[in-house]
SEFI-943995 format. One line per 8 residues: number of its first residue (from 1); their letters; for each residue x, y, z of C-alpha. Coordinates in nm, 4 decimals. Last residue first. Layout:
<sites>
NUM> A> X/Y/Z; ...
</sites>
This chain:
<sites>
660> SVGAVAVF> -0.4362/-1.3793/-1.8679; -0.5330/-1.5070/-2.2769; -0.6000/-1.8278/-2.3132; -0.4650/-2.1871/-2.2873; -0.5688/-2.5180/-2.1273; -0.3370/-2.8235/-2.2263; -0.4339/-3.1522/-2.2332; -0.1783/-3.4338/-2.2591
652> IGLPIDCN> -0.3452/-3.7872/-2.2719; -0.4973/-4.0358/-2.0383; -0.8709/-3.8742/-2.0066; -1.0340/-3.6807/-2.1959; -1.1747/-3.3007/-2.0584; -1.5296/-3.2339/-2.1897; -1.6602/-2.9119/-2.1345; -1.9369/-2.6491/-2.0098
644> INNLNNLN> -1.9116/-2.2960/-1.8750; -2.1818/-2.1320/-1.6995; -1.9847/-1.8052/-1.7237; -1.6216/-1.8356/-1.5505; -1.5179/-1.4846/-1.4213; -1.4927/-1.6225/-1.0210; -1.5726/-1.9799/-0.9854; -1.9254/-2.0142/-1.2563
636> AGTITIKK> -1.8899/-2.3763/-1.3842; -2.2003/-2.4612/-1.5103; -2.0982/-2.8237/-1.6163; -1.7672/-3.0036/-1.6085; -1.7454/-3.3700/-1.7461; -1.3735/-3.5657/-1.6954; -1.3099/-3.8263/-1.9493; -1.2881/-4.1907/-2.0721
628> RSPLRRTE> -1.3646/-4.2635/-2.4193; -0.9580/-4.2481/-2.5062; -0.8059/-3.9474/-2.6729; -0.5559/-4.0146/-2.9519; -0.1897/-4.0068/-2.8741; -0.0165/-3.7775/-3.0838; 0.2108/-3.8749/-3.4028; 0.4624/-3.6390/-3.5756
620> PISIKEEG> 0.5435/-3.4753/-3.2215; 0.6212/-3.1133/-3.2608; 1.0309/-3.0889/-3.1970; 1.1663/-2.8215/-2.9205; 1.4664/-2.6477/-3.0855; 1.8285/-2.6275/-3.0677; 2.0293/-2.3980/-3.3178; 1.7792/-2.1592/-3.3321
612> SLFQGTIS> 1.9886/-1.8822/-3.2043; 1.7831/-1.8548/-2.8558; 1.8053/-2.2252/-2.8474; 2.1731/-2.2490/-2.8829; 2.2268/-1.9619/-2.6684; 2.0187/-2.0974/-2.3565; 2.2304/-2.4197/-2.3588; 2.5063/-2.2073/-2.3244
604> EPVEIINK> 2.8783/-2.4082/-2.3792; 2.8580/-2.3082/-2.7363; 2.9644/-1.9332/-2.6403; 2.8482/-1.6826/-2.8896; 2.4523/-1.6796/-2.8553; 2.5579/-1.5513/-2.5027; 2.7441/-1.2747/-2.6276; 2.5426/-1.1652/-2.8681
596> LSGQATIH> 2.2423/-1.1279/-2.6187; 2.4727/-0.9114/-2.4532; 2.7052/-0.9504/-2.1740; 2.7422/-1.3508/-1.9520; 2.8265/-1.6904/-2.0390; 2.8801/-2.0102/-1.9280; 2.8768/-1.8510/-1.5427; 2.9364/-2.1616/-1.3156
588> GGDQGAVP> 2.6494/-2.3795/-1.0512; 2.5862/-2.6668/-1.2923; 2.7253/-3.0168/-1.2477; 2.5962/-3.0671/-0.8618; 2.2599/-2.9609/-0.9791; 2.1515/-2.8420/-1.3179; 2.3664/-2.7800/-1.6302; 2.5960/-2.5488/-1.8176
580> GIDVLHDA> 2.4911/-2.3635/-1.5930; 2.4168/-2.0548/-1.5556; 2.3775/-1.7408/-1.7972; 2.3978/-1.3813/-1.6870; 2.2143/-1.1415/-1.9495; 2.2508/-0.7464/-1.9513; 2.0304/-0.4780/-2.1185; 1.7367/-0.7290/-2.0906
572> SVITEEDH> 1.4538/-0.7286/-2.4100; 1.5531/-1.0491/-2.5458; 1.5865/-1.2544/-2.2403; 1.2050/-1.0943/-2.1771; 1.1003/-1.2198/-2.5102; 1.2293/-1.5851/-2.4604; 1.0821/-1.6275/-2.0901; 1.3004/-1.8357/-1.8787
564> EVVLVTNG> 1.3930/-1.5837/-1.6386; 1.5616/-1.4604/-1.2933; 1.5325/-1.0825/-1.2683; 1.7667/-0.8578/-1.1475; 1.6176/-0.4499/-1.1373; 1.8662/-0.2048/-1.0489; 1.6799/0.1241/-1.0149; 1.7446/0.4993/-1.1290
556> RDRLKRLT> 1.3712/0.5773/-1.2056; 1.4378/0.4172/-1.5660; 1.4631/0.0884/-1.4622; 1.0753/0.0866/-1.2967; 1.0149/0.1662/-1.6243; 1.1788/-0.0732/-1.7933; 1.0644/-0.3338/-1.5547; 0.6731/-0.2039/-1.6311
548> RILKKNDS> 0.7550/-0.2172/-2.0124; 0.8561/-0.5818/-1.9919; 0.5484/-0.6395/-1.8410; 0.3271/-0.5029/-2.0918; 0.5173/-0.6298/-2.3814; 0.4380/-0.9750/-2.1943; 0.0789/-0.9325/-2.1889; 0.0436/-1.0895/-2.5942
540> QHLGISPE> 0.2479/-1.3891/-2.4786; -0.0060/-1.4820/-2.1929; 0.0915/-1.4476/-1.8577; 0.1158/-1.7654/-1.5947; 0.5250/-1.6733/-1.5421; 0.6082/-1.3401/-1.6523; 0.7461/-1.2403/-1.3238; 1.0023/-1.5167/-1.3363
532> DLVYLVGQ> 1.1151/-1.4387/-0.9799; 1.2278/-1.0763/-0.8998; 1.5281/-0.9200/-0.7865; 1.5006/-0.5177/-0.7157; 1.7918/-0.3212/-0.6076; 1.6806/0.0103/-0.5368; 1.8143/0.3914/-0.5951; 1.4799/0.5162/-0.6785
524> LGSGLQSA> 1.1451/0.4210/-0.5049; 0.8442/0.5610/-0.6700; 0.5872/0.3884/-0.4171; 0.3320/0.3223/-0.7110; 0.5759/0.1018/-0.9230; 0.6576/-0.1096/-0.6003; 0.2894/-0.1642/-0.5888; 0.2757/-0.2601/-0.9389
516> LRIRQGEG> 0.5482/-0.5354/-0.8873; 0.3157/-0.6604/-0.5709; 0.0360/-0.7150/-0.8612; 0.2807/-0.8895/-1.0436; 0.4037/-1.1098/-0.7798; 0.0586/-1.2262/-0.7133; -0.0860/-1.3044/-1.0540; 0.2445/-1.4824/-1.0706
508> GSLTAASR> 0.1840/-1.6774/-0.7680; -0.1830/-1.7505/-0.8156; -0.4462/-1.5569/-0.6845; -0.7491/-1.7005/-0.5219; -0.6077/-1.6243/-0.1649; -0.6468/-1.2548/-0.2197; -0.9797/-1.2478/-0.2946; -1.1113/-1.0654/-0.5713
500> ELTLYGVG> -1.3222/-0.7478/-0.4774; -1.0476/-0.5054/-0.7063; -1.1230/-0.7203/-1.0143; -0.8676/-0.9200/-1.2075; -0.8886/-0.8594/-1.6283; -0.6114/-0.5531/-1.5864; -0.3546/-0.8066/-1.4441; -0.0822/-0.7543/-1.7232
492> VDNLFNLR> 0.1539/-0.5610/-1.5311; 0.0254/-0.2065/-1.6964; -0.3012/-0.2703/-1.5587; -0.1729/-0.3003/-1.2252; 0.0025/0.0110/-1.2860; -0.2650/0.1835/-1.4252; -0.4895/0.0987/-1.1683; -0.2667/0.2899/-0.9314
484> DRIERFID> -0.1902/0.5919/-1.1056; -0.5796/0.6344/-1.1716; -0.6530/0.5845/-0.7662; -0.3758/0.8321/-0.7039; -0.4841/1.1268/-0.9437; -0.8238/1.0621/-0.8333; -0.7475/1.1289/-0.4808; -0.5387/1.4140/-0.5315
476> RGIKKETE> -0.8209/1.5718/-0.6878; -1.1055/1.4879/-0.4822; -1.2113/1.7772/-0.3212; -1.1472/2.0707/-0.5906; -1.2448/1.8231/-0.9086; -1.5792/1.7038/-0.7001; -1.6537/2.0953/-0.6369; -1.5887/2.1996/-1.0092
468> TLNLNEFF> -1.8083/1.8873/-1.1139; -1.6492/1.5614/-1.2598; -1.6977/1.3989/-1.5854; -1.5262/1.0746/-1.5423; -1.3973/0.9143/-1.8439; -1.0450/0.8386/-1.7219; -1.2097/0.7483/-1.3931; -1.4203/0.4753/-1.5772
460> SVSSEISE> -1.1426/0.3693/-1.8245; -0.9110/0.2568/-1.5528; -1.1908/0.0655/-1.3759; -1.2895/-0.1299/-1.6635; -0.9309/-0.2664/-1.6977; -0.9296/-0.2952/-1.3130; -1.2212/-0.5163/-1.3916; -1.5600/-0.4058/-1.2253
452> GSLSNINH> -1.6787/-0.5596/-0.8833; -1.4707/-0.2977/-0.6843; -1.7031/-0.0087/-0.8489; -1.9956/-0.2057/-0.7659; -1.8923/-0.2483/-0.4361; -1.7914/0.1071/-0.3419; -2.1824/0.2221/-0.4738; -2.2124/0.3160/-0.8359
444> GHLTVALA> -2.4128/0.5641/-1.0483; -2.1692/0.9133/-1.0434; -2.0469/0.8127/-0.6629; -2.3239/0.6116/-0.4976; -2.4002/0.5580/-0.1057; -2.6454/0.2873/-0.0445; -2.4058/0.0324/-0.0168; -2.2263/0.1786/0.3502
436> MKNLRMGA> -2.5920/0.1923/0.5166; -2.7011/-0.1706/0.3772; -2.3561/-0.3205/0.5285; -2.0382/-0.4156/0.3645; -1.9673/-0.7698/0.2662; -2.0904/-0.8117/-0.1181; -2.1606/-1.1395/-0.0600; -2.5595/-1.1050/-0.1135
428> CDPCVATH> -2.5486/-0.8277/0.1715; -2.7936/-1.0508/0.3906; -2.8193/-1.3700/0.2725; -2.4195/-1.4276/0.3174; -2.3113/-1.6553/0.0402; -2.2842/-2.0133/0.1592; -2.0649/-2.2271/0.3240; -2.2077/-2.5492/0.5417
420> QFKELPGK> -2.0511/-2.5788/0.8504; -1.9697/-3.0115/1.0355; -1.6254/-3.0215/0.8721; -1.5088/-2.6444/1.0353; -1.5513/-2.7827/1.4043; -1.2221/-2.9122/1.4590; -1.0645/-2.5950/1.3417; -1.2750/-2.3514/1.4825
412> VFRYVFQL> -1.2047/-2.3106/1.8540; -1.3223/-2.0319/2.0794; -1.5938/-1.8723/1.8606; -1.7216/-2.2396/1.7336; -1.7975/-2.2936/2.0953; -2.0898/-2.0855/2.1126; -2.2182/-2.2307/1.7693; -2.1338/-2.5613/1.8733
404> IPIFGAWQ> -2.3780/-2.4706/2.1425; -2.6470/-2.3138/1.9002; -2.6551/-2.6530/1.7038; -2.6632/-2.9041/1.9505; -2.9532/-2.7306/2.1282; -2.9968/-2.5259/2.4054; -3.1652/-2.7397/2.6676; -3.2055/-2.5282/2.9812
396> QKELKKLF> -2.9519/-2.6024/3.3064; -3.0372/-2.2162/3.4276; -2.6370/-2.1990/3.4206; -2.7088/-2.2873/3.0639; -2.8693/-1.9906/2.9733; -2.6532/-1.7727/3.0875; -2.3739/-1.9288/2.9411; -2.4247/-1.7506/2.6106
388> QGPFRFIN> -2.3550/-1.4433/2.7689; -1.9785/-1.5399/2.7292; -1.7219/-1.7044/2.9037; -1.5597/-2.0230/2.7495; -1.5361/-2.3034/3.0500; -1.7414/-2.5493/2.9534; -2.0148/-2.7458/3.0784; -2.0979/-2.5221/3.3639
380> SVGLKMKT> -2.4275/-2.6915/3.4696; -2.5822/-3.0364/3.3958; -2.9293/-3.1930/3.3885; -3.0599/-3.0535/3.0855; -3.3718/-2.8900/3.1681; -3.6218/-2.8398/2.9216; -3.8369/-2.5470/2.9295; -3.5441/-2.3410/2.7450
372> NGYLILQR> -3.5937/-2.5981/2.4338; -3.3340/-2.6719/2.1908; -3.2068/-2.6169/1.8681; -3.0763/-2.9686/1.7327; -3.2722/-3.2113/1.9609; -3.5757/-3.0203/1.9297; -3.5509/-2.9697/1.5976; -3.4917/-3.3252/1.5043
364> QKVSLNKW> -3.8457/-3.3998/1.7135; -4.0653/-3.1048/1.5738; -3.9208/-3.2536/1.2157; -4.0420/-3.6223/1.2789; -3.7844/-3.8941/1.3619; -3.7365/-4.1737/1.0674; -3.4667/-4.0066/0.9275; -3.2545/-4.0169/1.2690
356> LTKENIEF> -3.2980/-4.3981/1.3043; -3.4971/-4.4519/1.6405; -3.2985/-4.6413/1.8565; -3.2709/-4.3302/2.0901; -3.6802/-4.3635/2.1295; -3.8119/-3.9950/2.1849; -3.9844/-3.8616/2.5015; -3.8720/-3.5472/2.5334
348> NKLLSTVH> -3.7485/-3.6191/2.8603; -3.6165/-3.9607/2.7936; -3.4313/-3.7849/2.4949; -3.2711/-3.5516/2.7462; -3.1817/-3.8173/3.0033; -3.0521/-4.0286/2.7223; -2.8497/-3.7217/2.5753; -2.6972/-3.6189/2.9343
340> RQDIKTYL> -2.6017/-3.9891/2.9854; -2.3936/-3.9963/2.6111; -2.1912/-3.7225/2.7456; -2.2166/-3.2868/2.7634; -1.9316/-3.1887/2.9650; -1.8046/-2.9309/2.6506; -1.5234/-2.9304/2.4034; -1.6627/-3.1701/2.1889
332> LNGKESFC> -1.9704/-3.3877/2.2647; -1.8382/-3.6142/2.4737; -1.8290/-3.9887/2.3994; -1.4567/-4.0181/2.4858; -1.3666/-4.0894/2.1080; -1.5579/-3.7363/2.0632; -1.9146/-3.6637/1.9520; -1.9844/-3.4391/1.6473
324> NISGESIS> -2.1200/-3.7461/1.4588; -2.5301/-3.7170/1.6045; -2.6314/-4.0500/1.3810; -2.4178/-4.2607/1.6702; -2.5814/-4.5987/1.7142; -2.7788/-4.4352/1.9924; -2.9013/-4.1781/1.7880; -3.0178/-4.4078/1.5485
316> LEPDCLKE> -2.8301/-4.4108/1.2224; -2.9314/-4.3830/0.8499; -2.9848/-4.0518/0.8537; -2.6124/-3.9432/0.9374; -2.6086/-3.6215/1.1591; -2.3919/-3.3072/1.1502; -2.3519/-3.2117/0.8373; -2.6841/-3.2617/0.6987
308> ETFTSTHG> -2.8372/-3.0900/0.9909; -2.6744/-2.8125/0.9185; -2.3950/-2.5983/1.1351; -2.3396/-2.2465/0.9782; -2.1056/-2.0838/0.7938; -2.1536/-1.7435/0.6119; -2.0240/-1.5620/0.3161; -1.9379/-1.2191/0.2312
300> IGNCTPCA> -1.6280/-1.2198/0.4969; -1.7428/-0.8522/0.6797; -1.8962/-0.9662/0.9742; -2.1381/-1.2558/0.8071; -2.4344/-1.1004/0.9542; -2.3116/-0.7537/1.0482; -2.2181/-0.6771/0.7433; -1.9033/-0.4683/0.8075
292> GQPANFSF> -1.9267/-0.0785/0.7538; -1.8695/0.0259/1.1139; -1.7705/-0.3023/1.2844; -1.4306/-0.2392/1.0629; -1.2762/-0.4627/0.7960; -1.5426/-0.4833/0.5613; -1.4554/-0.0608/0.5290; -1.6681/0.1653/0.4210
284> LRPEMEPL> -1.8289/0.3305/0.7008; -1.4541/0.3560/0.8335; -1.3651/0.5674/0.5541; -1.5937/0.8584/0.7033; -1.9984/0.9632/0.6526; -2.0879/0.9838/0.9795; -2.3903/0.7062/1.0155; -2.6525/0.7367/0.8247
276> AIQCSPCA> -3.0575/0.8170/1.0387; -3.3393/0.5703/0.9080; -3.6676/0.7680/0.9765; -3.8571/0.5580/0.6546; -4.0018/0.9032/0.5476; -3.7490/1.1530/0.6468; -3.4618/0.9666/0.5307; -3.1921/1.1094/0.7732
268> MLQSFLHD> -2.8339/1.2855/0.7161; -2.7027/1.5870/0.9120; -2.8392/1.6534/1.2557; -2.8520/1.2777/1.2685; -3.0362/1.0292/1.4548; -2.9643/0.7137/1.6356; -3.2361/0.5031/1.7528; -3.1126/0.2366/2.0253
260> KQQSQELQ> -3.3217/-0.0405/2.0998; -3.3822/-0.2373/2.4103; -3.6391/-0.5188/2.3878; -3.7740/-0.6854/2.7191; -3.8019/-1.0194/2.6852; -3.5310/-1.0987/2.9600; -3.6303/-0.8313/3.1438; -3.9504/-0.9967/3.1892
252> NEADPETS> -3.8477/-1.3640/3.2184; -3.9051/-1.3613/3.6076; -4.2330/-1.1608/3.5783; -4.3984/-1.4620/3.3739; -4.7173/-1.2807/3.2319; -4.5569/-1.2139/2.9001; -4.6695/-0.8758/2.7882; -4.3021/-0.7995/2.6884
244> KKAYNLIA> -4.1753/-0.4446/2.7776; -4.0512/-0.2157/2.5085; -3.7608/-0.0880/2.6018; -3.5905/0.2694/2.4966; -3.2740/0.4170/2.3781; -3.2566/0.7584/2.1886; -2.9165/0.8373/2.0176; -2.8106/1.1481/1.8921
236> LGNGLILA> -2.5583/1.2903/1.6423; -2.4346/1.6354/1.4972; -2.1442/1.6444/1.6429; -2.2651/1.4504/1.9480; -2.2572/1.7437/2.2220; -2.4354/1.9668/1.9882; -2.6834/1.7020/1.8727; -2.7377/1.5904/2.2159
228> KEIGETFR> -2.7801/1.9237/2.3232; -3.0841/1.9802/2.0759; -3.2193/1.6452/2.1697; -3.2387/1.7086/2.5342; -3.4229/2.0369/2.4731; -3.6471/1.8552/2.2656; -3.7456/1.6148/2.5333; -3.7890/1.8970/2.7699
220> SKEKPTIT> -4.0138/2.0989/2.5265; -4.2028/1.7384/2.4954; -4.2410/1.6476/2.8585; -4.6375/1.7241/2.8883; -4.7190/1.5535/2.5581; -4.5646/1.2151/2.7448; -4.2150/0.9968/2.6634; -4.0971/0.8823/3.0079
212> LRDLVLEI> -3.7918/1.0521/3.1050; -3.4075/0.9734/3.1327; -3.1736/1.2570/3.0203; -2.8406/1.3710/2.8955; -2.6581/0.9735/2.9312; -2.3445/1.0506/2.7728; -2.2146/0.8291/2.5408; -1.9204/0.6263/2.5244
204> THKEYRAL> -1.7708/0.3487/2.3149; -1.4598/0.1632/2.3254; -1.2057/-0.0594/2.1593; -0.9060/-0.1812/2.3848; -0.5857/-0.0850/2.4004; -0.5881/0.1079/2.7081; -0.8450/-0.1045/2.9191; -1.0391/0.1442/3.0941
196> RIEEDLRR> -1.0939/0.2298/3.4695; -1.3845/0.3876/3.5567; -1.3833/0.4701/3.9725; -1.7239/0.5995/4.0538; -1.8805/0.9845/3.9977; -1.9628/0.9126/3.6396; -2.2233/0.6713/3.7531; -2.2245/0.3659/3.5042
188> VEGDIRAR> -2.4972/0.2905/3.2070; -2.3745/-0.0574/3.0412; -2.3364/-0.0562/2.6458; -1.9611/-0.0214/2.6295; -1.9846/0.2920/2.8143; -2.3201/0.4519/2.9022; -2.2632/0.7682/3.0762; -2.4140/0.9248/3.4123
180> VYGEAAWE> -2.3906/1.2049/3.6068; -2.2981/1.4976/3.4339; -2.2122/1.8236/3.6111; -1.9404/1.9613/3.3905; -1.6938/1.8091/3.6511; -1.8864/1.4341/3.5621; -1.7629/1.5613/3.1937; -1.4168/1.6550/3.2785
172> ELEKRYEG> -1.3389/1.3487/3.4954; -1.4355/1.0990/3.2221; -1.2265/1.2975/2.9326; -0.9451/1.2688/3.1533; -0.9930/0.9250/3.2040; -1.0383/0.8276/2.8414; -0.8294/0.5034/2.8978; -0.7737/0.4714/2.5023
164> KRERVMPA> -0.8976/0.2977/2.1972; -1.1956/0.4058/1.9600; -1.5417/0.2229/1.8676; -1.7380/0.5263/1.8871; -1.6287/0.8348/2.1907; -1.8801/1.1336/2.2672; -2.2132/0.9654/2.1624; -2.4557/1.2027/2.3172
156> LILCQENL> -2.7949/1.0217/2.4467; -3.1748/1.0579/2.5695; -3.2703/0.7635/2.7407; -3.6324/0.6840/2.7021; -3.9558/0.5388/2.9386; -4.2164/0.4674/2.6951; -4.5721/0.6553/2.6693; -4.5147/0.7141/2.2832
148> ADVYAYDT> -4.2042/0.5678/2.1439; -4.2947/0.5698/1.7940; -4.4917/0.8514/1.7458; -4.3521/1.0579/1.9848; -3.9974/0.9694/1.8943; -4.0690/1.0810/1.5144; -4.2051/1.4433/1.6237; -3.9073/1.4599/1.8449
140> IQEPTQST> -3.6591/1.3911/1.5762; -3.8423/1.6048/1.3237; -3.8317/1.9170/1.6054; -3.4537/1.8600/1.6265; -3.4097/1.8883/1.2601; -3.3109/1.6253/1.0244; -3.0528/1.6454/0.7447; -3.0988/1.4645/0.3800
132> IRTGCEPC> -3.0699/1.1269/0.2387; -3.1298/1.0973/-0.1392; -3.4137/0.8384/-0.1634; -3.3750/0.4986/-0.2092; -3.6568/0.3271/-0.0087; -3.4601/0.1159/0.2434; -3.1082/0.2176/0.2324; -3.1805/0.5681/0.2379
124> HPKGLRAF> -2.9334/0.7250/-0.0143; -2.5545/0.8878/0.0555; -2.4211/1.0886/-0.2287; -2.0387/1.0107/-0.1799; -1.7686/1.2529/-0.2245; -1.5871/1.2866/0.1082; -1.6688/0.9571/0.2386; -1.6566/0.7824/-0.1061
116> LLRYHDYI> -1.3041/0.8807/-0.2070; -1.1821/0.7813/0.1112; -1.2948/0.4730/0.0665; -1.1815/0.3936/-0.2713; -0.8470/0.5398/-0.1445; -0.8467/0.2783/0.0735; -0.9384/0.0119/-0.1863; -0.6523/0.1322/-0.3884
108> ETITGVTS> -0.4355/0.0212/-0.1307; -0.2840/-0.2491/-0.3128; -0.3393/-0.5519/-0.1012; -0.6959/-0.3667/0.0147; -0.8108/-0.4017/-0.3370; -0.6494/-0.7311/-0.4395; -0.8334/-0.8684/-0.1323; -0.7674/-0.9621/0.1732
100> RPNRNVTK> -1.0467/-1.0286/0.4284; -1.0315/-1.3922/0.3850; -0.6633/-1.4229/0.4428; -0.4618/-1.6316/0.2605; -0.1997/-1.3431/0.1386; 0.0186/-1.2916/-0.1490; 0.0813/-1.6023/-0.2219; 0.4448/-1.6529/-0.2997
92> QDVSITPS> 0.6129/-1.5590/-0.6206; 0.8642/-1.3348/-0.5723; 0.9368/-0.9464/-0.5219; 1.2547/-0.9218/-0.3234; 1.3592/-0.5954/-0.2498; 1.7436/-0.4204/-0.1818; 1.8492/-0.1357/-0.0687; 2.1766/-0.0801/-0.2899
84> LGEIHEVK> 2.4628/-0.3349/-0.3230; 2.8248/-0.1769/-0.4665; 3.0086/-0.4466/-0.3085; 2.9891/-0.8302/-0.2497; 3.2820/-1.0227/-0.0655; 3.3679/-1.3850/0.0017; 3.0585/-1.4866/-0.0226; 2.8462/-1.8207/0.1357
76> PKDSQGLF> 2.5230/-1.6287/0.2626; 2.5602/-1.4284/0.6056; 2.3114/-1.6153/0.8183; 2.0224/-1.3584/0.8987; 1.9359/-1.2457/1.2974; 1.6009/-1.1803/1.4359; 1.3879/-0.8693/1.3116; 1.2719/-0.7665/1.6478
68> QRAYASLS> 1.5656/-0.7709/1.8411; 1.7000/-0.5561/1.5484; 1.5188/-0.2236/1.6494; 1.6974/-0.2509/1.9742; 2.0535/-0.2736/1.8716; 1.9954/0.0102/1.6162; 1.9736/-0.0421/1.2191; 2.2522/-0.0961/0.9999
60> EVFRRQGE> 2.2831/-0.4451/1.0450; 1.9304/-0.4892/0.9411; 2.0176/-0.3565/0.5843; 2.3521/-0.5355/0.5671; 2.1535/-0.8364/0.6179; 1.8641/-0.7754/0.3761; 2.1547/-0.6974/0.1106; 2.3335/-1.0030/0.1724
52> KFITDFAL> 1.9666/-1.1959/0.1346; 1.9129/-1.0253/-0.2284; 2.2497/-1.1028/-0.3573; 2.2975/-1.4543/-0.2277; 2.0133/-1.6425/-0.1533; 1.7733/-1.4285/-0.3889; 1.9923/-1.3771/-0.7178; 2.2957/-1.6291/-0.7031
44> SSKGSGSV> 2.0866/-1.9466/-0.5793; 1.7726/-1.8455/-0.7393; 2.0268/-1.8705/-1.0907; 2.1863/-2.2198/-0.9256; 2.1622/-2.4475/-1.2729; 1.8443/-2.6157/-1.0629; 1.6167/-2.5398/-1.4350; 1.8316/-2.4727/-1.7126
36> GTFVTLTD> 1.9674/-2.0896/-1.7519; 1.8668/-1.7359/-1.6856; 2.0196/-1.4421/-1.4956; 1.8390/-1.1236/-1.6738; 1.9669/-0.7766/-1.6027; 1.7314/-0.4697/-1.6140; 2.0135/-0.1420/-1.5631; 2.0469/0.0910/-1.3280
28> RPIKLSVN> 2.3758/-0.0884/-1.2010; 2.6134/-0.3227/-1.3843; 2.6509/-0.6795/-1.2882; 2.9653/-0.7976/-1.2299; 3.0694/-1.1680/-1.1971; 3.2556/-1.4365/-0.9509; 3.0855/-1.7827/-0.8534; 3.2961/-1.9603/-0.6350
20> KLNHESAG> 3.1280/-2.2821/-0.7715; 2.7183/-2.2404/-0.6846; 2.5708/-2.5438/-0.5566; 2.4331/-2.4181/-0.2819; 2.5466/-2.0691/-0.1993; 2.9451/-2.0681/-0.3388; 2.9667/-1.7049/-0.3956; 3.3555/-1.6028/-0.4305
12> IVVIQAAK> 3.3864/-1.2181/-0.5394; 3.0466/-1.0233/-0.6343; 3.0597/-0.6851/-0.7726; 2.7764/-0.4631/-0.8007; 2.8122/-0.1982/-1.0766; 2.8354/0.1784/-1.1320; 3.0134/0.2581/-0.8212; 3.3457/0.0147/-0.9466
4> EQSM> 3.3835/0.2334/-1.2079; 3.3945/0.5455/-0.9634; 3.6153/0.4063/-0.7486; 3.5264/0.2904/-0.3842
</sites>
């Protein structure tokens, strides 16, 4: 390839979709804009030809083993393309519909936040707010002798916490060292028996160091066990004891006992509340990990529960179908419970099935919906799903419609969602994290409040942070990475977003600009970027930021191809390609290319006519008057809306404007 050819991308005979045997040369390391009327073939050339061929060549360069996982890509309808670099597409597809994805997670800034709080965060007690400090073995002993005197207690040393692996070698070593038992995933097992753990599942393993009754004469032995647990558990120890129920029914005594783990830390614990903080690691601040997620909502920030209002029609009786979660065959969804069982149940409860639901007493409705363990249902093995919940059903106890549906929902979600009410989690108030993670602060902010600030405010916060020498030394690289990534996001015009904003609520344009900022953060060079209308949805006041970002991407040694209609972006391009002259089958030709002057000088170019001012969008002399009909919005508070009230007139063209 000659030096002249190497300096440009050469496309010969492109015929994808409505393209008419298009041939052109695009200078490398420039900002090139593809423009033209909608449907003229811009995306067919930029995405379906140039980008697609670049991707296909990349896949072909991989080994046969790697290609089998990526699938085959058809060659676009083009005779020849040369001068292609590795290609990356940044389009307008929504970033992610996963409810766990946020702006912070998809840009990886939240990962750096987690690392920052794990290294420099100041832990506080989630109950009283005091700074958490270390606990000595003697303090742990004193607490246990107050809280668990005369009770059976297990002293455990945490060895593995929520990690994948078989741990065969470790279990053998512990057995050889004289340890007899270990608690594995909640079950105490002997180490001399054969233990097989699933390699790709997470496991928690704690060595059982002693089992004793907490009495004054055993205090020395108890303290020694605590000291050993702290050594083996790297500063952590677990005490497990069960408070026996006072119920006279011996059969139910085991079920009624309350086994409870008490975690103690030699490093961090509140002396007054006796609350120990787990190890300060990034997982503690992740709402996608069990160590950090709110236990009530599992890190989602909201809860979905089955409610009486969603399940029951108050104007019907049970015999008429007031409980509307039954299938067409007459079964409770995904169970074997049918109308016969319900009739028998109501008879035992002395409830008339012909009484309207709204006329039933509160107690009667509670019995039907939430159950009564003393009442026999008359059916066992009502569904095949595994789990502890089956123990209650195997005894034929009536668990209630709502608990049964909650259990079924773990396995089959879609058809049952219409019976649920979604609300902000009552425990974490939508913050997704547990109280331990939220009790760690950095310069007056916990990780949630910092994520709740706009990106623009966060840039200012980190720029003006007064760090100690220790913080500068430990967090130097982390702070630099956070500042760079926040600045990239601010530069592409999404500084109004917060890092906690759900990815599913982003528009296509916002998602594209966030991915563009991520590419800036990656620092790649020699890449061919193809973008699809990055200015869409962006206010004119933010256009300069976007154009500056595109130029920054170009100046790193990349070629940037942009499909665009925005005038300011078109004027700022190094090279223009106008495709037309019209849309559809009559389009697909190169109408003009080159500089802005070259485009304007071609009379066939509709784009050139508008850029030169020959063509204009005329403002109507008269406008349709609004009718009396209107849409009234009261108290809108979604995302950053501040209790907005407004009226939108019907029957006319209404525009909603404002900065991005």
